[in-house]
DRENDO-1510 file (C-alpha; in Angstrom, 1 decimal, always signed):
<recs>
REC; n; res; u; v; w
REC; 1; MET; +2.9; +10.8; -5.9 .
REC; 2; LYS; +2.6; +7.5; -6.5 .
REC; 3; LYS; -0.1; +5.3; -5.6 .
REC; 4; LYS; -1.8; +2.0; -5.4 .
REC; 5; LEU; -1.4; -1.8; -5.4 .
REC; 6; ILE; -3.2; -5.0; -5.1 .
REC; 7; LEU; -3.8; -7.8; -2.6 .
REC; 8; ALA; -3.3; -11.5; -3.5 .
REC; 9; GLY; -4.1; -15.0; -2.1 .
REC; 10; VAL; -4.8; -18.6; -2.7 .
REC; 11; LEU; -8.2; -20.2; -1.7 .
REC; 12; ILE; -8.4; -23.9; -0.8 .
REC; 13; LEU; -11.6; -25.7; -0.3 .
REC; 14; CYS; -11.5; -29.1; +1.3 .
REC; 15; LEU; -14.5; -31.5; +1.0 .
REC; 16; MET; -14.6; -34.2; +3.6 .
REC; 17; LYS; -17.1; -36.9; +4.3 .
REC; 18; SER; -17.3; -39.0; +7.5 .
REC; 19; LYS; -19.5; -41.9; +8.5 .
REC; 20; ALA; -19.7; -43.3; +12.1 .
REC; 21; GLN; -16.3; -41.7; +12.9 .
REC; 22; VAL; -14.7; -43.7; +10.1 .
REC; 23; LYS; -12.8; -41.6; +7.4 .
REC; 24; ASP; -14.3; -42.1; +3.9 .
REC; 25; SER; -11.7; -43.7; +1.6 .
REC; 26; SER; -13.2; -41.6; -1.3 .
REC; 27; PHE; -11.8; -38.4; +0.3 .
REC; 28; ARG; -11.0; -35.7; -2.3 .
REC; 29; LYS; -9.4; -32.3; -2.0 .
REC; 30; SER; -10.9; -29.8; -4.5 .
REC; 31; THR; -9.0; -26.6; -5.4 .
REC; 32; VAL; -10.9; -23.6; -6.6 .
REC; 33; LYS; -9.1; -21.5; -9.2 .
REC; 34; LYS; -9.9; -17.8; -9.1 .
REC; 35; THR; -9.1; -14.7; -11.1 .
REC; 36; GLU; -9.1; -11.4; -9.3 .
REC; 37; ILE; -9.8; -8.3; -11.4 .
REC; 38; ASP; -9.1; -4.8; -10.1 .
REC; 39; LEU; -10.1; -1.6; -12.0 .
REC; 40; VAL; -8.6; +1.6; -10.6 .
REC; 41; TYR; -8.9; +5.3; -11.6 .
REC; 42; ASN; -6.8; +8.0; -10.0 .
REC; 43; GLN; -6.9; +11.7; -10.6 .
REC; 44; TYR; -4.3; +14.1; -9.2 .
REC; 45; PHE; -4.4; +17.9; -9.2 .
REC; 46; GLN; -1.4; +20.0; -8.2 .
REC; 47; ASP; -0.5; +23.7; -8.0 .
REC; 48; GLY; +2.5; +25.5; -6.7 .
REC; 49; HIS; +5.1; +28.1; -7.6 .
REC; 50; ASN; +8.5; +26.5; -7.4 .
REC; 51; SER; +8.9; +24.6; -10.7 .
REC; 52; ALA; +12.4; +23.0; -11.1 .
REC; 53; VAL; +11.9; +23.2; -14.9 .
REC; 54; THR; +12.1; +27.0; -14.7 .
REC; 55; GLY; +14.8; +27.1; -12.0 .
REC; 56; GLY; +12.9; +26.9; -8.8 .
REC; 57; SER; +10.2; +29.5; -9.6 .
REC; 58; GLY; +7.2; +29.4; -11.8 .
REC; 59; THR; +4.0; +27.4; -12.0 .
REC; 60; GLU; +3.9; +23.8; -10.8 .
REC; 61; LYS; +0.3; +23.4; -12.0 .
REC; 62; LEU; -0.3; +19.8; -13.0 .
REC; 63; THR; -3.1; +17.3; -13.6 .
REC; 64; VAL; -2.6; +13.6; -13.9 .
REC; 65; TYR; -5.3; +11.1; -15.1 .
REC; 66; SER; -4.3; +7.5; -14.2 .
REC; 67; PRO; -6.4; +4.5; -15.2 .
REC; 68; PHE; -5.0; +1.2; -14.1 .
REC; 69; PHE; -6.1; -2.5; -14.1 .
REC; 70; SER; -4.8; -5.7; -12.6 .
REC; 71; ILE; -5.7; -9.4; -13.4 .
REC; 72; LYS; -4.4; -12.0; -11.1 .
REC; 73; HIS; -5.1; -15.7; -11.6 .
REC; 74; SER; -4.5; -18.1; -8.6 .
REC; 75; ALA; -4.4; -21.8; -8.7 .
REC; 76; LYS; -3.1; -24.6; -6.5 .
REC; 77; ASN; +0.6; -24.1; -7.1 .
REC; 78; GLY; +0.9; -20.4; -7.7 .
REC; 79; THR; -0.2; -17.2; -9.3 .
REC; 80; VAL; +0.1; -15.2; -12.5 .
REC; 81; GLN; -0.6; -11.4; -12.4 .
REC; 82; PHE; -0.7; -8.8; -15.1 .
REC; 83; LYS; -0.8; -5.1; -14.3 .
REC; 84; GLY; -1.0; -2.2; -16.7 .
REC; 85; GLY; -2.0; +1.4; -16.8 .
REC; 86; ALA; -1.2; +4.9; -18.0 .
REC; 87; ASP; -0.6; +8.4; -16.6 .
REC; 88; VAL; -1.9; +11.2; -18.8 .
REC; 89; ILE; -0.1; +14.4; -17.7 .
REC; 90; SER; -1.2; +17.9; -18.4 .
REC; 91; SER; +1.3; +20.5; -17.3 .
REC; 92; ALA; +1.8; +24.2; -17.9 .
REC; 93; SER; +5.6; +23.7; -17.8 .
REC; 94; THR; +5.8; +20.8; -20.3 .
REC; 95; ASP; +6.4; +23.2; -23.2 .
REC; 96; ASN; +9.6; +24.3; -21.5 .
REC; 97; ILE; +11.1; +20.8; -21.7 .
REC; 98; ASP; +10.0; +19.7; -25.2 .
REC; 99; PHE; +11.4; +20.3; -28.6 .
REC; 100; VAL; +8.0; +21.4; -29.8 .
REC; 101; VAL; +6.5; +24.6; -28.4 .
REC; 102; SER; +2.8; +24.8; -29.0 .
REC; 103; SER; +0.7; +26.3; -26.2 .
REC; 104; ALA; +0.6; +27.3; -22.6 .
REC; 105; SER; -0.3; +23.7; -21.6 .
REC; 106; ARG; +1.0; +20.5; -23.1 .
REC; 107; ARG; +0.3; +16.8; -22.5 .
REC; 108; ASP; +2.6; +13.9; -21.9 .
REC; 109; MET; +1.8; +10.3; -21.2 .
REC; 110; ARG; +3.4; +7.4; -19.4 .
REC; 111; THR; +2.3; +3.8; -20.1 .
REC; 112; TYR; +3.4; +0.8; -18.1 .
REC; 113; ALA; +2.8; -2.9; -17.7 .
REC; 114; ASN; +4.1; -5.7; -15.5 .
REC; 115; LEU; +3.9; -9.5; -15.5 .
REC; 116; ASN; +4.5; -11.4; -12.3 .
REC; 117; PHE; +4.7; -15.2; -11.7 .
REC; 118; GLY; +4.4; -16.8; -8.2 .
REC; 119; LYS; +5.0; -20.3; -7.0 .
REC; 120; VAL; +4.2; -21.9; -3.7 .
REC; 121; PHE; +6.2; -24.4; -1.7 .
REC; 122; LEU; +6.3; -26.0; +1.8 .
REC; 123; ASN; +2.6; -26.7; +2.0 .
REC; 124; GLU; +1.9; -23.1; +0.8 .
REC; 125; ARG; +4.1; -21.5; +3.6 .
REC; 126; LEU; +6.7; -20.3; +1.1 .
REC; 127; GLN; +5.8; -18.2; -2.0 .
REC; 128; VAL; +8.4; -17.1; -4.6 .
REC; 129; ASN; +7.6; -14.4; -7.1 .
REC; 130; ALA; +9.4; -13.0; -10.1 .
REC; 131; GLY; +8.3; -10.3; -12.5 .
REC; 132; THR; +9.3; -7.8; -15.1 .
REC; 133; GLY; +7.7; -5.2; -17.4 .
REC; 134; PHE; +8.2; -1.7; -18.8 .
REC; 135; SER; +7.4; +1.9; -18.3 .
REC; 136; VAL; +7.6; +4.3; -21.3 .
REC; 137; GLU; +7.3; +8.1; -21.4 .
REC; 138; SER; +8.4; +10.6; -24.1 .
REC; 139; ASP; +11.8; +11.2; -22.4 .
REC; 140; TYR; +12.1; +8.0; -20.3 .
REC; 141; THR; +12.1; +4.2; -20.5 .
REC; 142; SER; +12.4; +1.9; -17.6 .
REC; 143; ILE; +12.8; -1.9; -17.5 .
REC; 144; PRO; +12.2; -3.4; -14.0 .
REC; 145; PHE; +13.0; -6.8; -12.6 .
REC; 146; GLU; +11.7; -8.1; -9.3 .
REC; 147; LEU; +12.3; -11.2; -7.3 .
REC; 148; SER; +10.7; -11.8; -3.9 .
REC; 149; ALA; +10.2; -14.6; -1.4 .
REC; 150; GLY; +7.6; -14.7; +1.4 .
REC; 151; LEU; +7.7; -17.3; +4.3 .
REC; 152; LEU; +4.9; -18.0; +6.7 .
REC; 153; SER; +5.9; -19.5; +10.1 .
REC; 154; LYS; +4.6; -22.9; +11.1 .
REC; 155; ASN; +2.3; -21.4; +13.7 .
REC; 156; LYS; +1.2; -18.7; +11.1 .
REC; 157; MET; +2.1; -15.9; +13.6 .
REC; 158; ARG; +5.0; -14.4; +11.6 .
REC; 159; THR; +5.5; -13.5; +7.9 .
REC; 160; LEU; +8.9; -12.7; +6.4 .
REC; 161; ASN; +9.2; -11.2; +3.0 .
REC; 162; LEU; +12.4; -10.3; +1.1 .
REC; 163; THR; +12.2; -8.4; -2.2 .
REC; 164; PHE; +15.0; -7.5; -4.7 .
REC; 165; GLN; +14.2; -4.9; -7.4 .
REC; 166; MET; +16.3; -3.6; -10.2 .
REC; 167; TYR; +15.4; -0.8; -12.7 .
REC; 168; SER; +17.3; +0.0; -15.9 .
REC; 169; ASP; +16.4; +3.5; -17.1 .
REC; 170; ASP; +17.1; +5.3; -20.4 .
REC; 171; LEU; +16.5; +9.0; -20.1 .
REC; 172; ARG; +16.6; +9.9; -23.8 .
REC; 173; TRP; +13.8; +11.7; -25.6 .
REC; 174; GLY; +12.0; +10.7; -28.8 .
REC; 175; ARG; +10.0; +7.4; -28.2 .
REC; 176; LEU; +6.6; +9.0; -28.4 .
REC; 177; ASN; +7.4; +11.5; -31.2 .
REC; 178; SER; +5.5; +10.5; -34.3 .
REC; 179; ASP; +8.5; +11.3; -36.5 .
REC; 180; LEU; +11.1; +9.3; -34.6 .
REC; 181; ARG; +9.6; +6.4; -32.5 .
REC; 182; LYS; +13.0; +5.8; -31.0 .
REC; 183; PRO; +15.2; +7.4; -28.3 .
REC; 184; THR; +17.5; +10.0; -29.8 .
REC; 185; LYS; +19.0; +12.5; -27.3 .
REC; 186; LEU; +18.7; +13.9; -23.8 .
REC; 187; ILE; +16.4; +16.9; -23.6 .
REC; 188; TYR; +17.7; +20.1; -22.1 .
REC; 189; PRO; +16.1; +23.5; -21.5 .
REC; 190; GLN; +15.5; +25.3; -24.7 .
REC; 191; GLU; +18.2; +27.9; -24.2 .
REC; 192; LEU; +20.8; +25.4; -23.1 .
REC; 193; ARG; +20.8; +23.1; -26.1 .
REC; 194; ASN; +24.1; +24.4; -27.5 .
REC; 195; LYS; +26.1; +21.5; -25.9 .
REC; 196; GLU; +25.8; +18.1; -24.3 .
REC; 197; TRP; +25.8; +18.5; -20.6 .
REC; 198; PHE; +26.1; +14.8; -19.7 .
REC; 199; ASP; +28.0; +12.0; -21.2 .
REC; 200; THR; +25.6; +9.2; -20.1 .
REC; 201; TYR; +21.9; +8.8; -20.6 .
REC; 202; LYS; +21.4; +5.6; -18.4 .
REC; 203; ARG; +20.5; +5.1; -14.8 .
REC; 204; LYS; +20.3; +1.9; -12.7 .
REC; 205; SER; +18.6; +1.4; -9.4 .
REC; 206; TYR; +18.8; -1.5; -7.0 .
REC; 207; ASN; +16.4; -1.9; -4.1 .
REC; 208; VAL; +16.4; -4.5; -1.3 .
REC; 209; LYS; +13.3; -4.6; +1.0 .
REC; 210; LEU; +12.6; -6.7; +4.1 .
REC; 211; SER; +9.2; -7.0; +5.6 .
REC; 212; ILE; +8.6; -8.6; +9.0 .
REC; 213; ARG; +5.0; -9.0; +10.2 .
REC; 214; GLN; +4.4; -10.5; +13.7 .
REC; 215; VAL; +1.0; -11.3; +15.3 .
REC; 216; ILE; +1.5; -10.1; +18.9 .
REC; 217; ASN; -1.9; -11.1; +20.2 .
REC; 218; LYS; -5.5; -11.3; +19.0 .
REC; 219; ARG; -5.7; -7.5; +18.8 .
REC; 220; ASN; -2.2; -6.3; +17.6 .
REC; 221; ILE; +0.0; -6.9; +14.6 .
REC; 222; LEU; +3.4; -5.4; +14.3 .
REC; 223; GLY; +5.3; -4.7; +11.1 .
REC; 224; ILE; +8.9; -3.8; +10.5 .
REC; 225; TYR; +10.1; -2.6; +7.1 .
REC; 226; PRO; +13.8; -1.8; +6.4 .
REC; 227; GLU; +14.9; -1.0; +2.9 .
REC; 228; ILE; +18.1; +0.1; +1.2 .
REC; 229; SER; +18.5; +1.5; -2.4 .
REC; 230; ILE; +21.5; +2.3; -4.5 .
REC; 231; GLN; +21.2; +4.4; -7.7 .
REC; 232; GLU; +24.0; +5.1; -10.2 .
REC; 233; GLY; +24.3; +6.8; -13.5 .
REC; 234; LEU; +22.4; +10.0; -14.6 .
REC; 235; LEU; +20.7; +11.1; -11.4 .
REC; 236; SER; +20.2; +14.7; -12.6 .
REC; 237; THR; +17.1; +15.7; -14.5 .
REC; 238; PRO; +18.4; +17.1; -17.8 .
REC; 239; PHE; +15.6; +19.6; -18.3 .
REC; 240; HIS; +15.9; +21.3; -14.8 .
REC; 241; ARG; +17.4; +24.8; -14.9 .
REC; 242; VAL; +19.6; +26.3; -12.2 .
REC; 243; TYR; +20.1; +30.1; -12.0 .
REC; 244; PHE; +23.3; +31.2; -10.2 .
REC; 245; ASN; +24.0; +34.3; -8.1 .
REC; 246; ASN; +26.2; +35.8; -10.8 .
REC; 247; GLY; +23.5; +35.5; -13.5 .
REC; 248; ASP; +24.8; +32.3; -15.0 .
REC; 249; LEU; +22.3; +29.6; -16.1 .
REC; 250; LYS; +23.1; +25.9; -16.2 .
REC; 251; VAL; +21.5; +22.4; -16.2 .
REC; 252; GLU; +21.0; +20.8; -12.8 .
REC; 253; ASN; +24.0; +18.7; -11.8 .
REC; 254; LEU; +23.9; +16.0; -9.1 .
REC; 255; PRO; +26.3; +13.2; -8.1 .
REC; 256; ASP; +26.2; +10.0; -10.2 .
REC; 257; GLN; +25.6; +7.7; -7.2 .
REC; 258; ARG; +23.0; +7.8; -4.4 .
REC; 259; ILE; +22.4; +5.5; -1.4 .
REC; 260; LYS; +19.0; +5.7; +0.3 .
REC; 261; GLY; +17.8; +4.0; +3.4 .
REC; 262; ILE; +14.3; +3.6; +4.9 .
REC; 263; PHE; +13.2; +2.1; +8.2 .
REC; 264; GLY; +9.4; +1.8; +8.9 .
REC; 265; ILE; +7.5; +0.4; +11.8 .
REC; 266; GLN; +3.7; -0.2; +11.8 .
REC; 267; LEU; +1.2; -1.3; +14.4 .
REC; 268; ASN; -2.3; -2.4; +13.5 .
REC; 269; SER; -4.7; -2.6; +16.5 .
REC; 270; PHE; -8.2; -4.0; +16.6 .
REC; 271; VAL; -10.3; -2.0; +19.0 .
REC; 272; GLY; -13.6; -3.7; +19.7 .
REC; 273; LYS; -15.3; -5.5; +16.8 .
REC; 274; LYS; -15.7; -2.5; +14.5 .
REC; 275; THR; -12.6; -0.3; +14.7 .
REC; 276; ILE; -9.0; -0.8; +13.4 .
REC; 277; LEU; -6.2; +1.6; +14.1 .
REC; 278; LYS; -3.2; +1.7; +11.8 .
REC; 279; ASN; -0.1; +3.7; +12.9 .
REC; 280; LYS; +3.1; +3.8; +10.9 .
REC; 281; LEU; +6.4; +5.7; +11.6 .
REC; 282; GLU; +9.0; +5.9; +8.8 .
REC; 283; TYR; +12.5; +7.4; +8.7 .
REC; 284; TYR; +14.3; +8.1; +5.4 .
REC; 285; THR; +18.0; +9.1; +4.9 .
REC; 286; ASP; +20.3; +9.4; +1.9 .
REC; 287; ASP; +23.9; +10.5; +1.1 .
REC; 288; PHE; +22.6; +13.7; -0.5 .
REC; 289; GLY; +21.9; +14.9; +3.0 .
REC; 290; ILE; +18.1; +14.5; +3.0 .
REC; 291; ARG; +16.5; +13.3; +6.2 .
REC; 292; ASN; +12.7; +12.7; +6.5 .
REC; 293; LEU; +10.5; +11.6; +9.3 .
REC; 294; ALA; +6.9; +10.7; +8.6 .
REC; 295; PHE; +3.9; +9.5; +10.6 .
REC; 296; ASP; +0.8; +7.9; +9.1 .
REC; 297; HIS; -2.5; +7.1; +10.9 .
REC; 298; GLU; -5.7; +5.5; +9.7 .
REC; 299; THR; -8.8; +4.6; +11.6 .
REC; 300; SER; -11.2; +2.2; +10.0 .
REC; 301; PHE; -14.8; +2.2; +11.3 .
REC; 302; LYS; -17.2; -0.6; +10.3 .
REC; 303; ILE; -20.4; +1.5; +10.0 .
REC; 304; ARG; -22.4; -1.3; +8.7 .
REC; 305; PRO; -21.5; -4.9; +7.7 .
REC; 306; VAL; -21.1; -3.7; +4.1 .
REC; 307; LEU; -19.6; -0.2; +4.7 .
REC; 308; ILE; -16.2; +0.8; +6.1 .
REC; 309; LEU; -15.1; +4.5; +6.5 .
REC; 310; SER; -11.4; +5.3; +7.0 .
REC; 311; PRO; -10.3; +8.8; +7.8 .
REC; 312; ASN; -6.5; +9.2; +7.6 .
REC; 313; PHE; -3.7; +11.7; +7.9 .
REC; 314; ARG; +0.1; +11.9; +7.3 .
REC; 315; LEU; +2.6; +14.3; +8.7 .
REC; 316; SER; +6.2; +14.5; +7.5 .
REC; 317; PHE; +9.3; +16.7; +8.2 .
REC; 318; GLN; +12.2; +16.9; +5.8 .
REC; 319; LYS; +15.7; +18.3; +6.1 .
REC; 320; GLY; +16.8; +19.2; +2.5 .
REC; 321; SER; +19.8; +18.2; +0.5 .
REC; 322; ARG; +23.1; +19.9; +0.8 .
REC; 323; TYR; +23.0; +20.4; -3.0 .
REC; 324; PHE; +19.8; +22.5; -2.9 .
REC; 325; ALA; +19.5; +26.2; -3.1 .
REC; 326; PRO; +16.6; +28.5; -4.3 .
REC; 327; LYS; +16.8; +30.4; -7.6 .
REC; 328; ASP; +19.8; +32.9; -7.9 .
REC; 329; GLN; +21.4; +31.6; -4.7 .
REC; 330; HIS; +23.9; +28.9; -6.0 .
REC; 331; SER; +27.5; +29.9; -6.3 .
REC; 332; VAL; +29.4; +29.0; -9.5 .
REC; 333; SER; +32.1; +27.4; -7.5 .
REC; 334; GLU; +29.7; +24.6; -6.4 .
REC; 335; MET; +30.3; +21.2; -8.0 .
REC; 336; TYR; +26.7; +20.0; -7.5 .
REC; 337; TYR; +23.6; +22.1; -7.6 .
REC; 338; THR; +19.8; +21.9; -7.9 .
REC; 339; SER; +16.8; +24.2; -7.4 .
REC; 340; ASP; +14.3; +21.3; -7.2 .
REC; 341; TYR; +12.1; +21.9; -4.1 .
REC; 342; ASP; +11.5; +18.2; -3.7 .
REC; 343; LEU; +15.1; +18.2; -2.3 .
REC; 344; SER; +14.5; +21.2; +0.0 .
REC; 345; ASP; +13.5; +21.7; +3.6 .
REC; 346; PHE; +9.7; +21.4; +4.1 .
REC; 347; GLN; +6.9; +19.9; +6.1 .
REC; 348; THR; +3.9; +18.2; +4.7 .
REC; 349; THR; +0.3; +17.4; +5.8 .
REC; 350; GLN; -2.0; +15.1; +4.1 .
REC; 351; VAL; -5.6; +14.4; +5.3 .
REC; 352; GLY; -8.0; +12.1; +3.6 .
REC; 353; LEU; -11.1; +9.9; +3.8 .
REC; 354; SER; -12.0; +6.6; +2.1 .
REC; 355; GLY; -15.2; +4.7; +2.0 .
REC; 356; ARG; -15.3; +1.0; +1.1 .
REC; 357; PHE; -18.6; -0.7; +0.1 .
REC; 358; ILE; -18.4; -4.5; +0.4 .
REC; 359; ALA; -20.9; -5.7; -2.2 .
REC; 360; GLY; -20.2; -9.4; -2.2 .
REC; 361; LYS; -22.7; -9.6; -5.0 .
REC; 362; ASN; -22.8; -12.5; -7.5 .
REC; 363; LEU; -23.3; -11.1; -10.9 .
REC; 364; SER; -23.3; -14.6; -12.4 .
REC; 365; ARG; -22.6; -18.2; -11.4 .
REC; 366; HIS; -18.9; -17.7; -11.5 .
REC; 367; PHE; -18.3; -14.0; -11.1 .
REC; 368; SER; -18.6; -11.9; -7.9 .
REC; 369; TRP; -18.3; -8.2; -7.5 .
REC; 370; ASN; -16.5; -7.9; -4.2 .
REC; 371; ASP; -16.3; -4.2; -3.3 .
REC; 372; VAL; -15.8; -0.7; -4.4 .
REC; 373; LYS; -13.6; +1.9; -2.7 .
REC; 374; LEU; -13.7; +5.7; -3.1 .
REC; 375; ALA; -11.0; +7.8; -1.6 .
REC; 376; TYR; -10.0; +11.5; -1.4 .
REC; 377; ALA; -6.9; +13.2; +0.1 .
REC; 378; PHE; -5.6; +16.8; +0.3 .
REC; 379; TYR; -1.9; +17.3; +0.4 .
REC; 380; HIS; -0.1; +20.5; +1.6 .
REC; 381; ARG; +3.6; +21.3; +1.6 .
REC; 382; SER; +5.0; +24.2; +3.5 .
REC; 383; ASN; +6.6; +25.8; +0.4 .
REC; 384; GLY; +3.2; +26.4; -1.1 .
REC; 385; LEU; +2.6; +23.1; -3.1 .
REC; 386; ASN; -1.0; +21.9; -2.8 .
REC; 387; ALA; -2.6; +18.8; -4.3 .
REC; 388; HIS; -5.9; +16.9; -4.4 .
REC; 389; ILE; -6.0; +13.2; -5.0 .
REC; 390; LEU; -9.1; +11.1; -6.0 .
REC; 391; SER; -9.2; +7.3; -6.3 .
REC; 392; LEU; -11.9; +4.9; -7.3 .
REC; 393; VAL; -11.4; +1.1; -7.1 .
REC; 394; PHE; -13.6; -1.8; -8.3 .
REC; 395; LYS; -12.7; -5.4; -7.2 .
REC; 396; GLY; -14.2; -8.5; -8.7 .
REC; 397; VAL; -13.4; -12.3; -8.6 .
REC; 398; ARG; -14.2; -15.0; -11.1 .
REC; 399; TYR; -14.1; -18.6; -9.8 .
REC; 400; ASN; -13.4; -21.7; -11.9 .
REC; 401; LYS; -13.0; -25.3; -10.6 .
</recs>
């Protein structure tokens, strides 16, 4: 369940003086530089009984603590943004995928950071961004690269944004082990470590996203979001078990290429002066046979000038992959097989409420605390998976001429 990201912008102040309808020859344009600071804390609690680590049955109890921060500096010609954070994961099934068995509950951690540079052109109508970073876990390393371009129409009624992303992943274990500090091997279920199940440990992903936002009138904004992704390499999770109908036990095996497509459409409507409706419909498909249709809705009420409440919900319906079957139901004649319930048939419901307090308080001459947001959501999946999600966000801005 992934979460979160940050808004950006460039603020231009123009100082003009006039005298008797004659333009002053001493006209100067002053650009204010600003640094946006976001501090985020997320906490995720999950429970269920279909763990893929233990072959489609067993506890899915999981807790994730996720601190995150972002610093974005904006000037006349562009932006520089740094984002970093960590996911501290406590899971009852982690012992089953590690080389060290210690207790009923083990901890793992993912750390990540990204650096992004942006440049503006065409009188600030075109912005080009490029960025990279890293994500490291005990059995996973990912190096991302992103390039995007956003164009604002001359009448400022339409925005086009094209994004290309590439991820290069290494799925070997050992980086966070104090004795190794380097990747060594793929990690398999404890009782299946008598051989190498895969001849590659790398995975590459390529994503192309298009965003089209059109102002229809004073009250409605339409967004269209197509996306296509291609993955190749090791797409199986090496520590997932699969139990067959004849008693055999193997490591999950999936094709080494996957093509995914997403099409989303969103309509934001301003109802009166204090209410905004946000509705989004999204369709997902891939060549594993998965189909998913999701509907999101959020209503934002401006209770007071400084307080906004936003109840929201999400419904989704998924048709599972042709490669999925529950525990003990796969046939040994199958080429590809998984008991990961993320790839199964299910329906989901998520309901939540967020509150945003717009402080706009100057803590010093150059620093302003803009707002704080607190959000809660409850997630339910028809196969018995339940989750609670808490988020707390602080936003501040520092101005420098």
